[in-house]
C-alpha positions as CSV (number, residue, x, y, z in Angstrom):
1,M,0.0,0.0,0.0
2,G,1.4,3.4,-1.0
3,A,0.8,6.5,1.0
4,V,1.5,10.2,0.6
5,G,2.3,12.3,3.6
6,M,4.3,11.9,6.8
7,N,2.4,12.1,10.1
8,S,-0.7,13.8,11.6
9,K,1.3,15.8,14.2
10,S,2.9,18.0,11.4
11,G,-0.5,18.7,9.9
12,I,0.1,16.5,6.8
13,Q,-2.7,14.2,5.8
14,V,-1.8,10.7,4.7
15,E,-3.7,9.3,1.7
16,D,-3.4,6.1,-0.2
17,I,-2.3,5.9,-3.8
18,D,-1.7,2.1,-3.9
19,H,-0.7,0.8,-7.4
20,L,-2.6,3.7,-9.0
21,G,0.5,5.9,-8.8
22,L,2.2,3.7,-11.4
23,V,-0.8,3.8,-13.7
24,A,-1.1,7.6,-13.3
25,G,2.6,7.9,-14.0
26,I,2.3,5.9,-17.3
27,I,-0.7,8.0,-18.3
28,D,1.4,11.2,-17.7
29,E,4.4,9.7,-19.5
30,I,2.4,9.1,-22.7
31,N,0.7,12.5,-22.4
32,L,-2.8,10.9,-22.7
33,V,-4.6,13.8,-21.0
34,E,-3.0,16.4,-23.3
35,Q,-3.7,14.3,-26.4
36,I,-7.4,13.9,-25.5
37,N,-7.7,17.6,-24.7
38,Q,-6.1,18.5,-28.0
39,L,-8.3,16.2,-30.0
40,L,-11.6,17.2,-28.3
41,G,-10.7,20.8,-27.5
42,Q,-11.4,22.6,-24.2
43,H,-14.1,25.2,-23.4
44,S,-13.5,28.0,-21.0
45,T,-16.5,27.0,-18.9
46,E,-15.2,23.4,-18.3
47,K,-14.6,22.6,-14.7
48,V,-12.9,19.3,-15.6
49,S,-11.2,18.6,-18.9
50,A,-12.1,15.5,-21.0
51,G,-8.6,14.2,-20.6
52,H,-8.7,14.4,-16.9
53,V,-12.1,12.6,-16.9
54,V,-10.6,9.8,-18.9
55,K,-7.6,9.6,-16.6
56,A,-10.0,9.4,-13.6
57,M,-12.1,6.7,-15.3
58,I,-9.0,4.6,-16.0
59,L,-7.8,4.9,-12.4
60,N,-11.3,4.1,-11.1
61,G,-11.6,1.1,-13.4
62,L,-8.3,-0.3,-12.2
63,G,-8.8,0.3,-8.6
64,F,-12.5,-0.1,-7.9
65,V,-13.6,-2.9,-10.2
66,S,-16.4,-4.3,-8.0
67,G,-18.1,-0.9,-7.5
68,A,-21.1,0.3,-9.3
69,L,-20.7,3.4,-11.6
70,Y,-23.0,5.6,-9.4
71,I,-20.5,5.5,-6.6
72,F,-17.6,6.6,-8.9
73,S,-16.9,9.7,-6.7
74,K,-16.6,7.5,-3.5
75,F,-13.6,5.8,-5.0
76,F,-11.5,9.0,-4.8
77,E,-12.3,9.7,-1.2
78,G,-9.1,9.2,0.8
79,K,-7.0,9.1,-2.4
80,A,-4.3,11.6,-3.1
81,T,-6.0,12.9,-6.2
82,E,-3.7,15.8,-6.6
83,H,-0.9,13.3,-7.1
84,L,-2.8,10.9,-9.2
85,I,-4.7,13.2,-11.5
86,G,-3.1,16.6,-11.0
87,E,-3.5,19.8,-9.0
88,G,-5.8,22.7,-9.8
89,E,-9.5,23.4,-10.0
90,N,-9.8,22.0,-13.6
91,N,-9.3,18.5,-12.3
92,V,-11.6,15.8,-10.8
């Protein structure tokens, strides 16, 4: 089990990334998010880009295979999403 953070006394929150860190790294290495965003384009009113949605769906599919689609957002609770998907308000 992978974790991000140090300890609770220093004010740092520890979150799991498990094997998903490797998957997210490969997605970043092949620039999948950027390729999807380039092909589909981005609109200024988007809160989440299509590329980041696809990345989130891949991570969800590889880490939460027994869960129903309607609890998709529950999968990311307790996960270090800024490390897996990326920082910023335009991400999941």
